[in-house]
LODRENKOL-829825 format. One record per residue (C-alpha): x, y, z; residue in one letter. Coordinates in steps of 0.02 Angstrom, whole numbers, plus 32768, in hexadecimal, padded with zeros to 4 digits. Example, Ala and Ser with C-alpha at 12.3 -4.5 7.8 and 13.67 -1.06 7.14 Angstrom:
82677F1F8186A;82AC7FCB8165S;
END
This chain:
5FA9B61C9A82M;5FE0B6509B39K;5FB9B6F99B61R;6070B7639B88V;6048B7F59C22Y;60C5B8719C39L;60FEB8A89CE8S;60D5B96A9D1DG;618EB9939D04A;6174B9619C3BA;60ECB9A89C2AK;611DBA569C58R;61CFBA499BEDK;615BBA279B5FA;60F1BAC99B7CK;6184BB269BA6N;61BABAEF9B07N;6112BB099A96K;610DBBAD9AE4K;61D5BBFC9AD2L;61A1BBAD9A0AK;6102BC2A9A03E;6167BCAB9A41E;61FFBC9599DFK;6173BC8F9948G;6126BD529975K;61D6BD9899A7R;6230BE17993BN;6268BEC1993FL;61E7BF2B996FY;61AABEC199E4D;6242BEC69A41L;6254BF769A31G;62ECBF7A9A1BW;6353BFA79964C;640FBF6E992CS;646AC00E98F1S;6520C02898D1S;64EDC0D198C9R;64CEC14E997AN;640AC17099B3L;6403C22C99EEI;639FC25B9A9AQ;636AC2FE9A86N;631CC3719B0BD;62EBC2FD9BA2I;629DC3549C1BN;62B4C3509CD6E;622EC3099D02Q;61F8C2B39C56Q;6271C22A9C14C;61F5C2539B51D;626BC22C9AACI;6257C2E49A5AD;62BCC2BA99A3D;6322C21D9979L;6399C22C98E7E;6414C1CE9895V;649CC206987DL;64F8C1B997C4E;65C3C1E797BCN;65B9C20196F7K;652AC1DA9689K;6482C20E9684E;6405C1B896DDP;638DC1479686S;62D5C14496D7I;625DC0A996C7H;61ACC0C29712V;614FC0179710G;6104BFD69796D;60B0C046980DP;6111C00C98A4K;61DCC02C9853K;6235C09997FAI;62BDC04D978DQ;6377C0B69762I;63DBC05F9715D;6419BFC79783D;63D5C0299825T;632AC0099860V;62CAC08F98D4V;624EC03C9929L;61A5C0B09970Y;6102C06E99D2P;6069C058994FK;5FE4C0EB99A6E;6090C16F99BFN;60CCC1729915T;60AEC23598CFE;60E8C2909835N;6156C20E97E8V;6197C26C973DI;61C6C20696B1N;6253C26B9673T;6306C251961DQ;634DC3029679N;63A2C3069723N;62EDC30A9770E;62D9C27497D8L;6243C23C985DV;620CC2CF98BEE;618AC2E39955N;6190C2279998V;615DC21B9A3BQ;6184C1809AA8M;6103C1559B22N;613CC17F9BDCE;6142C0C89C09N;617FC08B9B61E;6236C0539B85C;62CABFF19B12V;62B4BF3C9B34K;6337BEC89B3FE;6387BEA19AA7I;636ABDC89A45D;63CBBD469A77E;63F1BD3199C1N;6436BDE699DEV;6492BDD79A75I;64FFBD3D9A0AD;6531BDAB998BN;6552BE5299F6N;65ABBE079A7EI;6624BE8E9AAAF;65BEBF1F9A42C;6507BF3B9A9FF;654DBFD39B0EK;6531C0449A75G;648AC03C9A7AI;6446C0DE9AEAI;6398C0B79B44E;630DC1459B6BA;62F3C1599C14N;6276C1269C6FS;61E3C1AC9CB7N;622DC18E9D5DK;621EC21B9DE9P;62D2C2479E34S;62B8C2009EC7A;62A6C15A9E8FE;6364C1399E42M;6370C11C9EE7F;6311C0819F14K;6370C01C9E90L;63CBBF8D9F05S;6452BF109EC9N;63F0BE729F31D;63B8BE189E93P;631FBDCE9ED3A;62CEBE739EC4T;62F8BE9F9DF6W;625CBE959D93K;627CBEFD9CF5K;631BBF319CF3L;6353BFC29C73S;63F8BFDA9C22S;6422C0709C83S;63E6C0109D22D;645CBF819CF2R;64FDC0039CE1D;64D5C03C9D98Y;64C1BF919DD1L;6567BF4A9D72A;65B3BFE99DB4A;6573BFCC9E67A;65AEBF029E57G;655ABE6E9ECAP;6520BE7F9F6BP;659CBE579FF4T;6578BDB6A05DK;654BBDA2A10CP;65A4BD5BA19CS;652BBCD6A1CAK;64A5BC6EA148F;6416BC0FA16FP;6402BB54A197H;6385BAF0A0FDD;62E0BADBA12BE;62D3BA13A0F8H;6369B9C6A15CE;63B9BA6AA1D4N;643EBA73A175R;64C9BAD5A184S;64E8BB50A0E5F;6596BB23A0B1P;65E6BBBBA09AI;667BBB72A027S;65FEBB7D9F8CV;6647BC2B9F6CF;66F8BBFA9F31Q;6714BB729EBEK;67A7BAF59EDFT;680FBADE9E67L;6868BA1A9E36P;6907BA6B9E95N;68B4BA9B9F1EK;68ACBB5B9EF5E;6802BBBA9EF9T;67B0BC3F9E9AV;671FBCAB9EE2Q;6674BC8A9E7FR;665DBD469E72D;65B4BD349E1CW;6571BCCB9E9CL;6509BD2F9F19V;6498BD399FC1W;63ECBD7C9FB0S;63D6BDE4A078T;6318BDFCA025L;62E5BD2C9FF9K;636DBCE7A03EK;63A7BC7B9FBCA;6445BC759F2AL;6432BCD19EABF;64ABBCDE9DF2C;64E1BD8D9DE3F;64FDBD979D32P;648ABD3F9CE7C;63ECBDB39D6EC;643ABE359D19L;641DBE0A9C7AF;6385BD9E9C69L;62F3BD999C09R;6238BD8A9C38D;621CBD1E9BA2D;62AEBCA79BEDD;6259BBFC9C17F;62F4BB909C1BE;635ABBF59CB2S;638BBB989D38S;635ABBD09DEDS;63F6BC2E9E0DF;6394BCB19D9DC;62D3BC999DBFR;62B7BC7C9E7CN;6367BC449EC2G;639ABBB69F1DI;6373BBB49FC8G;6338BB4FA061N;6372BAB0A018N;6439BAA0A01AW;6425B9FA9FE7R;6497B9CB9F59K;64CABA879F4AL;6577BA629F05Y;653CBA079E68D;64B1BAAB9E4CK;6536BB139E54I;65AFBAB39DE0D;6533BA9A9D44N;64F4BB479D42H;65AFBB8D9D4CE;65CFBB209CA7G;652BBB5A9C3AN;653FBBBB9BACK;64D0BC2C9BCAK;6519BC7B9C74H;65B0BC639C22I;656DBCEB9B9EE;6514BD609C25R;65B4BD3E9C9CY;6624BD959BF1L;65ACBE269BDDL;65ABBE5D9C8CW;666BBE4C9C95K;6676BEB79BF4D;65F6BF309C37L;6641BF339CD9V;66DBBF509C60E;6690BFDA9BFFA;6652C04F9C84I;66EFC0559CE2N;677CC0249C6BG;6722C08D9BF4R;6779C0039B6FK;66DFBFB99B18G;66A4BFE69A6FI;664FC0799AD4D;66EDC0AE9B16K;66B2C1789ADCD;6603C1659B1BL;6646C1239BBDQ;66B1C1BE9BCDI;6647C2349BACS;65C4C1FF9C0CI;664CC1E89C96N;668DC2A59C6FT;65CEC2E59C7AE;65C3C27A9CFFK;6656C2C79D67E;661CC3889D46K;6566C3699D9AW;65BDC3099E3CR;65F8C39C9E44K;656EC4329E26L;6500C3CE9E8CL;6582C3A99F22R;6573C46C9F15V;64B8C4779F1AL;64ACC3F19FB2V;6539C470A00ED;64BEC4ECA007I;642AC49BA031T;6473C45EA0C0L;64B5C517A0E6F;6418C568A0D3L;63A5C504A134A;643BC508A1CDE;641DC5BDA1C2N;634AC5BDA1CEN;6347C613A104L;62E2C621A090P;630CC5CE9FD5F;6296C62E9F65R;627CC6D39F31G;6200C7299EC4T;6248C6E89E1DH;6296C6439E1BS;630DC6559D8CT;63BAC6959D7CI;63AAC7439D0FD;633AC7A09DB9Y;6395C7CF9E4ED;62F3C79D9EC2D;6315C6ED9E87C;6340C6B79F38G;63C1C6709FBAL;63C5C5B49F54F;63EBC6229EB8I;6455C6A79ED6S;64CAC64A9F54T;64D3C5D79EBCA;64F7C67F9E4EK;6584C6A79EC9L;65EDC6059EE9V;65F3C5FA9E0AS;667AC6A09E25H;66DCC6349E90Y;66AEC5789E17S;66CCC5739D6BE;6659C4DD9D67T;65D3C5469DB3M;65DDC5D99D41K;65F8C5569C95N;6542C50F9D01H;64E5C5C89CFFL;6516C5F09C59D;64DDC5699C0DT;6435C57E9C62I;6424C62C9C1AK;6465C5FB9B6FE;63DEC58A9B60Y;6374C5FE9BA2K;63A8C6989B32D;6386C60C9A9ES;62D5C5DB9ACAG;631AC5339ADAK;62C9C4A49B54K;636EC4739BC6M;6383C3D79C29S;637BC3EA9CDDA;63F1C46B9D40H;63A2C4429DFAY;6391C4E89E18L;62BDC4E39E24S;625EC4E79EAEP;6233C43C9E86R;62F2C40D9E6ES;6304C4739F26Q;6288C4009F74N;62E6C3699F34E;6374C3A09F80F;6337C3BBA038L;62CAC318A035E;6363C2B3A00DI;63E3C31CA07CC;634EC30CA109A;632BC240A0E8K;63E3C232A0EFK;63DEC287A196V;634CC21BA1F8Q;6396C18CA1AFQ;643FC19FA1F5K;63C5C1C3A2ACI;6362C132A291I;640BC0A6A26AE;643FC0FEA314E;638EC0CDA35CI;63A1C012A323K;6451C006A366K;6449C052A414C;638BBFE4A426Q;6335C049A4A8Y;62EEC0F4A494Y;6264C171A4DCA;61ECC1F6A47DI;61DBC2A4A4A6I;6137C2EAA46DV;60F5C39CA45DD;608DC406A400G;606EC4BFA3C9T;6005C51AA340P;605FC56AA2B5D;6040C617A258V;5FE2C5BAA1DDS;5F81C57DA27DH;5FA2C4C6A257K;5FD7C465A306E;607DC418A2DEQ;608BC381A345L;6168C376A365V;619EC2C8A391L;6265C2B4A3CAV;62C0C224A3F8I;6337C20DA485R;63A4C188A496Y;6454C143A4EBV;64E5C13DA454F;657CC0E6A46FE;6609C13FA402N;66C1C0FFA414A;66AAC0BCA4B6G;6637C146A518T;657DC156A51DW;6524C1EBA50ED;647FC212A4F5I;6442C25FA469Q;638AC2C1A43CE;6358C2BAA3A1R;62C6C315A336F;6283C288A2C1L;61EBC2DDA27BT;6165C35DA282M;60B0C34AA24AV;6008C3A1A243D;5FA5C354A2A7Y;5F07C3A7A2CFE;5EB6C323A34DK;5EC9C344A3FEK;5E91C2A7A44ET;5F0FC233A4BEG;5ED6C1A8A45BA;5ED9C20FA3AFD;5F8FC237A3D6I;5FC1C1A2A40DA;5FAEC13CA378N;5FFFC1BEA30DK;6097C1AAA389I;607EC0F2A35DE;605DC0F4A29EE;60F5C17AA295I;616AC0F4A2DDL;6121C067A268V;6170C0DAA1DAE;620AC103A20EC;621CC03EA231N;6233C054A2F8L;61DFBFE2A36DD;6182C029A3F9L;619BBF94A452A;624CBFC5A477L;620CC074A4B7C;6239C091A578R;620EC134A59DG;617EC1BDA57CQ;619EC27EA58FG;6105C2F0A586Y;60D1C3A7A5C8D;6052C3A8A653N;5FB1C3C1A5C2A;5F2EC325A601A;5F37C30BA569N;5FE2C2E0A559M;5FF8C29CA618S;5F50C267A650G;5F3DC1DBA6BFK;5E9FC177A65DY;5EA1C1C9A5A6N;5F57C221A58FG;5FD4C1F8A524V;601FC1A6A599K;5F9DC13CA5BBS;5F7FC0ECA528K;603BC0C1A508I;604DC072A5A2I;5FACC00EA5A2E;600BBFAEA4E5K;60B6BFB8A524Y;60BFBFB5A5F0P;6195BFE3A5F9Q;6184C085A59AT;6186C0DDA64AL;6147C1B5A640F;61BAC236A695S;616AC2C5A6A7P;61C1C351A669C;6221C3B2A6F9S;6220C461A6A7A;616AC460A685H;6136C42DA71CS;61BEC48FA77DL;6163C51CA72AN;60BBC4EBA754L;60DCC4DFA815C;60F6C5A9A7FFG;6070C5D4A7B0V;6003C575A802H;6070C5D6A8ADA;6037C665A878M;5F7EC65EA852E;5F66C629A918T;5F39C6EDA94DS;5F04C797A8E6P;5FAAC7B7A94CE;6026C754A8F7V;5FBFC77AA851K;5FBCC830A869T;608BC833A881F;60A3C7E4A7EFF;6024C834A77EG;607EC8D5A7B4N;6136C89DA78BI;60E8C886A6D8Q;609AC919A6C2K;6145C95FA717L;6190C91DA67BY;6100C94AA5FFN;6109CA15A637F;61BACA12A605F;61CFC9A8A57AS;614DC9EDA519C;6196CA85A4F7S;6257CAC8A4CEP;6234CB53A513S;6213CB0AA5C9R;62AECA6DA5A7W;631BCB02A587K;62FFCB38A639I;62F6CAA3A690L;63B5CA74A64BQ;63F5CB2EA683E;63B4CB43A71FT;63BBCA70A75DA;6425CA3DA6E8G;63E1C98AA6D4L;6360C938A673S;62B0C8ECA697L;6270C838A66CH;61C6C7F9A64AS;616DC76CA6A3I;6179C6E3A636S;60EDC653A649A;6159C5C0A613T;61F3C5E8A656R;6215C5E5A72CW;62B0C632A707S;6266C6CDA6C5A;621DC6FFA76CR;62B8C6F9A7CBI;62FDC77EA741D;6256C7E6A73DA;6268C7E9A7F7I;6323C7F9A808R;632EC8C4A7B3P;62B6C8F3A83BL;630FC89FA8B6S;63CCC8C4A89AK;6386C993A868N;62EAC9D1A8D1Y;6324CA7BA8B7S;635BCA9EA804G;629ACA38A7C7I;624ACAB1A841L;629ECB42A81BN;6288CB32A764S;61E2CB1AA76BL;61CFCBBFA7D4V;622BCC0FA736R;61D2CBD4A6BDV;6116CC01A705K;6182CCC5A727N;61D0CCCBA681E;6164CC7EA5FBI;60BCCCCAA5D5N;6064CC14A609L;5FA8CBF3A5C5P;5F2ECBF4A63BA;5F14CB31A654D;5FDBCB19A648N;6001CB82A6C1H;5F7FCB33A744A;5FF4CA94A739E;6079CAFEA747A;603ACB37A7F3V;6009CAA3A81CG;6091CA4BA7FBL;60FDCACCA87BI;6086CAA7A902S;6089C9F3A8F0W;6165C9E5A8F6L;612FCA60A99BH;60E2C9D1A9EDS;611FC95CAA7DF;60AAC8CCAA0FE;6123C8F3A976F;61C3C8D6A9F9I;619AC834AA2EL;6154C7DEA9A8L;61FCC824A941T;626FC7CDA9D2T;61FFC735A9E3I;61FDC6FBA92CW;62C1C738A909Y;62CFC6ACA965K;6255C62CA93BV;6271C63DA89CL;6338C61BA8B4Q;6301C571A909C;62A4C4D6A913I;6269C443A97BD;62D1C445AA2DD;62F5C4FAAA3BQ;6240C531A9FAI;6225C4DEAAA6Q;62ACC535AAF3Q;6265C5D5AAB0I;61B5C5BBAAEFK;61FEC59DABA4D;626BC635AB95S;61B4C6B5AB9BW;6208C71EAC2EN;62ABC733ABD6D;6268C755AB29L;61FFC7E7AB83L;6287C828ABF4L;62E5C846AB4EE;6251C89DAADES;624CC90CAB66K;62FEC930AB71S;62FEC96FAAADV;6267C9C7AACEA;62AECA18AB5AS;633DCA4AAAEDT;62DFCA95AA54L;6270CAF8AAD7N;61E5CA94AAA5L;6143CA5EAB22T;616AC9B0AB83T;6095C99FAB94A;6039C93BAB30F;5F98C993AAC9R;5EF9C985AB2FI;5E6AC95AAAD0T;5DB6C966AB01S;5D71C8DCAAAAR;5D7CC840AAECI;5D7DC799AA6FR;5D01C70CAAB9R;5D01C66AAA54K;5C4EC63DAA15K;5BEEC5A8AA62H;5B51C562AA5EF;5AD4C583AAE1H;5AF8C4D2AB38D;5BA1C4DEAB35D;5BF4C4EEABDDV;5C7AC570ABA7S;5D0EC572AC2DD;5D5CC5FBABBEE;5DA6C679AC58R;5DD3C735AC1CP;5E80C788AC26F;5E8AC808AC8FH;5F4BC816AC95D;5F7BC856ABD7V;602FC805ABEDE;5FEBC757AC0CN;5F58C778ABA0K;5FEDC777AAFBF;6042C6FBAB38K;5FAEC67AAB2BV;5F59C6B5AAACE;5FF2C6E8AA24V;6093C6A8AA82F;6064C5FAAAB0V;5FE6C5D4AA38T;6070C5EFA9B1A;60E8C588A9E0L;6058C4FBAA18D;6028C4F8A967R;60F4C4F8A90DL;610DC472A990L;608FC41FA963S;60A9C410A8AAD;6150C3DEA8B6I;6136C340A941F;60B4C32CA89CG;613AC337A82FI;61BCC2B7A889Q;6119C249A89EA;610EC234A7D3S;61CDC1FAA7C1M;61B6C17DA850E;61B0C0EAA7F4K;6222C10CA790I;62A8C13CA83ET;6280C09BA898N;6295C038A7E5T;634CC06CA7E0F;6380C0BAA88CS;63E5C030A8BES;645AC03CA817I;645DC0F6A832I;6456C0F3A8E4S;64ADC056A92DP;649DC042A9E2P;6535C067AA4ED;6542BFB8AAAAI;65B1BF45AAAEK;6556BEA7AA70E;64A6BEABAA39P;6438BE1DAA5BS;6409BD8CA9D7A;635BBDD0A9FAE;637DBE7CA9BFY;63E7BE62A936L;6349BDF2A8EEK;62CFBE7CA92FT;632FBEFDA8B9Q;6338BE86A814A;627ABE61A821D;625BBF02A82BI;62B5BF20A78FI;62A0BE94A714S;61D7BE9BA74ES;61D7BF52A6EEV;6250BF0CA66FY;6232BE4BA638P;6273BE43A59CN;6318BEC0A5BBD;634EBE53A65FV;6363BDA1A6BBC;6333BDBFA782A;63A3BD32A7ABN;6432BD81A747V;6425BE34A781L;6414BDEAA83FK;64DEBDC1A825E;6501BE48A7BBE;64B2BEC4A847L;6544BE6FA8BER;65E0BE7CA85DI;6599BF57A843Y;657BBF5CA905F;6623BF11A92BK;6686BF6DA8A9I;663BC022A8E0H;6646BFF5A98BK;6710BFBBA98BA;673DC051A915S;6707C0F4A8B3T;672AC0B5A807I;667AC0C7A7BEI;6627C151A84BF;665FC1EDA85FN;661FC285A8C6D;660EC2F0A827S;65BAC283A7B7E;6536C204A7EDI;64C6C205A747A;64A6C166A700S;650AC1A4A659I;65A1C1C4A6C3S;65A7C11EA719I;6597C0C4A669L;660AC11CA627N;6677C0F2A6D0Q;663CC04DA6C6I;6688C03CA5FBY;6727C0A7A623K;6765C019A6A8K;6733BF7FA631G;66B6BF47A67FL;6615BF2DA629Q;6647BE70A602N;6622BE6EA6C8I;658FBED5A6ECL;652EBEC7A639P;6471BEC3A692Q;64B9BF5AA6DCI;64E4BFADA652C;643BBF9DA5FDI;63F1BFD9A6A1C;643DC06BA68AL;642FC09CA5C5R;636AC07CA5DFI;6383C10EA68BL;63E8C169A622S;635FC156A585T;62C2C1A4A5F2I;62A7C263A5D6P;62A9C2D4A663S;6273C368A608S;6231C393A55CV;628EC428A53BS;62DAC3E5A494T;6203C3E4A462G;61F7C48EA49EE;62A7C4C0A42FR;625DC48CA384S;61D1C50AA396F;6240C583A39BS;6284C53CA2EDK;61E5C52AA2BDL;61DCC5FAA2D3K;6274C627A270L;6243C5B4A1EFI;618FC5B7A1D7K;617EC681A1CES;6106C6E6A1AFY;614AC70CA10BL;615FC64AA0FFR;60C1C612A129S;6096C5BAA0A4A;6111C53DA0B1T;60ECC497A068E;60DDC404A10AE;6150C398A0C3N;61CAC42CA08AR;61B7C466A13BL;61DEC3D0A195N;6288C3A6A12EH;62B7C469A14CL;62ADC450A212I;6302C39DA20EL;639BC3E3A1B9L;63A1C47FA226S;6389C42CA2C7I;63F1C39AA294E;6478C400A234H;6529C3CFA290K;64F1C30FA261L;64BDC34CA1BDA;656BC37BA197K;65B6C2E2A1D6T;654CC294A159L;65A9C261A0AFD;652FC268A01EY;659BC23E9F85D;6521C1B39F62D;649EC21F9F4EV;650BC28A9EFCI;6544C1F39E80D;6492C1B39E48S;6449C2529E3CF;64F6C27C9DB0A;64DDC1C69D51E;643CC1F59D26K;647EC29C9CFAK;64E5C26B9C98A;648AC1F19C3ER;6422C2819BE9K;64A4C2CF9BA9K;647EC30B9AE7V;650EC2A99A9DF;
END
């Protein structure tokens, strides 16, 4: 007898049939975890964080139920079978009275499973009457359910309701070719052609962007784990092979199970939206409850945004509504309740539950709920910022750090990008995040920056600029953050902060000689002398009619504000000092300080240095060189002012001559000055201005790479016809820095057209606006972007490179307002969310939070006690 060998497909089919028979033999109602009942199950006292079922009761209309206790796995009440897990059945009471099952605790991961196929056949339109137990998930998880069938694992009834209400995912505009014969995707499969040539949409057929395959929406929605005979449209989808796709779709469309699940899907949608199913009353109650929670949550979200925008604390000493010091969040909700009936009823319900001693379902006024609102709103804003960054493609990073009031090092990351809105390009600098990071080395900070960008799904390869302060660990040539990032991504050009650099120029110039140090030190001492006493400050206001200003260590303009009062009202300040010394009984040290300041104000050095620095601090670069060359004019002007004020015009003669220290074998070329005036000029005036000019030239040198790269676009040559060699050179310079963004040959031709337009008319350039963003907007305004696309890319990149890190510094101001001494224990995530909502409050107000509110409201509505 010849032996028959089965094929692989036949073996798999036989194995599946055998397994299916075994499963059907074992399956019972307890294993399915579902109870078939014509009566309602009541779900009571569901905690906000836990979805455990505290009490299960079966309602009888007229007759008294009789309880049959047999199998410990289940309890039968007439025709109703109530099922419980083996290990968790406690205190089952066998009685003929109304006392039923008590204290039945469900596992927190125990969910009502899917109904049997036989039950579906008998109750094809009746399954919505079942009330499922909600899974024990954090509230943040409710927003992670996607309508892509490829992501569905085990769906609960609430998940099906949500997905049915959301509907199938939208179809993409482009579909991939298959991997076998490179066959294009037949888009017409989404329509069915009738014999009369009319077409009908296949609304059940959906495309999974995650798996790049076709799925059946209703079959995936009602698929069971033990369904081994389902087609490929349910399990893995049809993808990568479009051969005989029409035949596969027609076969699935005529399948009996597909038709049953399609009807289930449509009935579910009708029950949810139209409220016409057998569960009409249930759906009406759920939607009414949902609308109530939607109104409440919208108010609570607005309160959250309001408090965060104004840097106000949320919590108080107590967290309940009975106390006056319950915090601004609850206090604002109580204020709103005076004008909102919904909020008033909600607060009254909370009070009733508390007075009765019952545990209320979530009221969303607790500190934990406040944190959830903050997190949801902040992530919504952050996601919007990330979407804008990805849309504009290029961006730059601004990073700075500072210690907070609790002595934690806070690292701020700001993103700068050029965003197009309604045809107009605008530079945006958005706060992205703030992290607690104590490490200080350049390598560690660079790794942390890269880690944050990866978490935000931003590609550092598209970063085109870096902005830091002048600290060695940030801007160091070899081990700084900028060097570590440029090693990996050479296109991230570094731009030193102009504000920090200019301020350092002034700081270094102030330290060049003892006379200059003494001058600025006495100005600060003068401010401290008056500001430390209200009576002295009152005399200053009465006599001089002005205010003095402190010298800031970080702001260049503060030094000008400190010197200006001395230059404008010298006599008033001097008379105020004399009045304070004569009229007020000063302590010995303050009296000596007043005498010293009066003597200093009478000196000619004070008049000369005030005249010099008042002019120097108001100008830079070429004007400083002009001041350096006008020593004689400044000297004559100072002597004229001193004569007018009846002060001496002679320099103080010091008996001690300062000499530089030398080693014994060094040759000293130092010559002593016999002329005091010439000595002051060389050692004070020229030395300070030389140091100032040297530092300013250093700033220009550090910006040289950026200016040389884009000079041909920002400042086109003033020649009639640029040579081909010049065009090629300029195009090669730009393309060598950005090889992935521009093409040298194409850019060369665009530069030729660009120069012609610039020479022929003032379409793009005008005298008042020569900034890169202005030129870019002019090109788009005139509709020239289609013939100058590479020029536009260069202008966008140039506009992206930051010129200062002022936005990062302003974030520290918000940090001091939010994390104050009284709020120093604020948790890090909460602090980050508060700062983000405070800084980006204008963007936060423009966003739509309805999807978040609806998800909250729907979850909350299904916890209602029916």
